[in-house]
N, C-alpha and C positions, 0 to 999 in steps of 0.2 A: 528419532527424537527431534522435536522442533527446536530450532535455534532461537536465541534471544531476538535476533532480527526478524525471524518469521513470526514470532509471537506478537511483536510490535506491529508488524505489517497487517496481520489478521485482525488485530484489535481495531486499528484505524479504519480498515476497509469494512469490517463488520459494523462499526458504529455509523459509518457513512451510509451503508445500505439500510440499516435499521431506521435511522433518522429520515432518510429519503422515503422509505415505505410509510413511515408515520405521517409525513407531510402529505403524501399522496392520498392516504386514507382520509385525512382532514379535508383535503381539497375536494374529495368526492361530496362531502357535505356542503361545501361552498357552491359547487357546481349544481347540486340539486336544489339549492336555496333553503335547505333545512338548517344551515348554520349561518348565523349573522354575527356581526361584531358586538361583543359585550359592551354595555354602557360604561363600565369602569376600565375599559382598555383605552388608554390615553394615546391613541393614534388616529390619524385621519384615514378613513377607508370607506369607499362606496363603490358600487358597481351597478351598471345598467345591464350588463350581460354576464351573469354569474358563470356560465359555462366557459365563455371565452377567457374570463379573468382567471378561472381555475386552471385552464389549460396553459395559459401563459405562465402562471406561477409554477406549475408542474415542470414545464420545460426549463425554467430558471433553476429550480431545485436540482434537476438532473444534471444540468451543465455545471452547477456549483459542486456537486458531488464528484464529478469527474476530476476536478482540481485536487480534492483531498486524496483521491486514490492515486493519481499520478505522482503526487508528492510522497505518498507512502511507498510507492515503488522506488522512487529515487532514494529515499531514506534506507530502504533495504539494501540497495546496491552500495550505498555509502558504508553500511554496516559490513558488508562482505569485504570491501576494500581494506577495512581496518582489522580484519581477523588474521592473526599471524599464521594460522595454519593453511592459508590459501596459497596456491602457486603464483608465480610471477605472472603467468599468462592471465589468470583470473584477476589479479590486481590491476594489470594493464587494461583489461577489458572494463573494469569498474571505473578506472581513472580516465577513460575516453570521454571526450566532450560530446554532449548531446545524448538525450535519453534514448532515442532510436538506436544510435550507434552502440550505446552501452548494452542494451538488451540483446541486440543482434550478436555482439561479440560473446556475451555470456552464453547465449544459445548455441553458438558455434563451438564453444568449449565444453559443453555438456551434452551427453547423448540421451537417447531413449525418449524423445519428446514426440508428441503428435505433431504432424507437420503444419497444422493450422493454428497451433498455439501462438507461435511467434508473430505471425501476421495479425492475429487479433489483438495481441498486446500492442503492437505498433499502431494498429488502427485506433486503439484507445488513446495513445499518446498524440497521434495526429488530430484526433477529435478534440482533445483537450486544448491543443494549440489553436484550433479554430475558435474555441470558446473564449480563451484568455486573450489571445493576440489578434483575433479576427484574421487568422492566417488563411491564405489561399492555397496552402500546400495540398498537393495531390497525394493519393495513395498509390503506392507502387503497383504497376500492372502485374508484376510477378506475384506479389502477395495477394492481390485481388484474385488472380487466377487460382492460387492455392486454396483460398477460401471457397471459391465457387466450385472447385473440383471436389471439395469435401462437404458440399452443401447437405447431402443426404445424412452423412454421419453427424454433422453439427446439428441438424434438425432433430435427429433421433436423441442426441445426448442433451440438448439444451432447449427444452420446452417448445419444440416444434417451430423454432425460429426460421424465418425465411431470410437467408443471408443476402439474397438479391435486393430485398427491401432495405435491409440494413445498410448495404453499400450505397443504395440510392439515397437514403436518408443522409448519409455522410456527405455525398456529393452536393446535396441541396441544403446543407447546414441545418438539418433537422435531427432530432434524436428522440427515441421513445424509451419508455421504462424497460421494455423488453430488450432493446439494443444495449442499454446500460447494464442490465442484469446479466446478460450473456457475456459481455466484455469482462465484467467483474468475476464471473465464475471461471472463465478461461484464464484470466490473469492470475487468479488464486492457484489454479492448477499448475500454471507455468512456474510460479514462485515456489510452490511446495516441491515441485520436482527439482528445481535448482538447489533448494535447501537440502533435499534428500541426497542428491548427488555429491554436493560439495561439503556437507556436514560442517558448516562454519561454527566456531565456538569462541566464547570469550573466556574460557577457563584456563588462561595462561596469562603471564604477567603483561606482555605487550598488548594483547588484545583487550584485556580488561582495562588497562590504563587508557588505551585509545577510546574505548567506549565511555569511560568516566569523563574524559576531556570533551568528547563529542557531544555528550548529553549535559555538559556543564554541571557535573556533579563533583568536580574536584574540590570545591570548597567544603561541601558536606563530607566528602571522604576524608579530608585532612582533619576535620573535627573528630571524626570517628576514631582515627588512629592516634589522636592526641589525648584520648581519654586515659586517665591514670589507672593502672592495674590491669594485668593480662586478662583476668576473668571478665571484668566489666567491658574491657575493650573487645573481647571476643563476642560478647553478647551484642554490642553495638554493631560490630562488623557483620554478624549474622543478620541482624535486622536490616542493615543497609543492603546486603546481598538479596535477601528475601523480598525486599520492596522494589528493587530495581533490576535484578538479574535472576529471574525465576528459573532459568534453564540450568543454573549451577546446582549440582547435587551435593550431598553431604561429603563424599570423598574428595570432590574437587574443592569444596569449601575449605576443608582442613589443609589442603596443599596451598591454597591461596592465602590462608591466614598466616602460614609460615613465612610468606614473602610479602606481607602486607606493606612493609615500609619500602620495599623495592618498587611496588606498584605505584607508590606516590611520587617516585622520582620522575622528573620531567625528562622528555626525550632530548 
């Protein structure tokens, strides 16, 4: 069963990928010259070289999408750290400073992964840092070797991608749609696996309270349990859970409703 954190992660990444693909489709029209600026579009835009303009905008859109995905990854790890059913080792891994260090420690504490998954997730993080901070950071030779050693398997599983070209693009601060799509697919597999192994849940007092506070829903929640009458309050509570915590089932809902006032208490 997908955790609440995984559902949020998949939604953000799915939206980023879909919107990027939509932009790329539109830019094909710009590149071919078949699409021009509508007269009622109140912006300044002209181009003497539609193909170059479209390619530049495409690269910008891909780089921007990297930021959304890396933030979604960070949010998932934050979610893990606030789930009371996680071990202290996992919580310590989540609380480590630095995105690369966090995913590395999480990977170390969960088994059964393909060996190229973690290096690709780290590559995505490093690439994002180049985009946002103009970082000159290098990619670890050990992770680079792991990816190259698995090049045939990666090519077979991920749309015939040439990982040598991908690594060369990283080195030269370039990125293609295929590079991005491959990193997204592998990052999703990595997080799905982590979620399946650790089975994080918000269906307990501490975890649900942590998530309500983290997502700044505490004001809304206090209004829900402030409603007069148990029947009406239960209806409001169910609507709140269904809207914000879709992984919580009926049995878990009933148990949480019994301790609804305890959930509202501050740590």
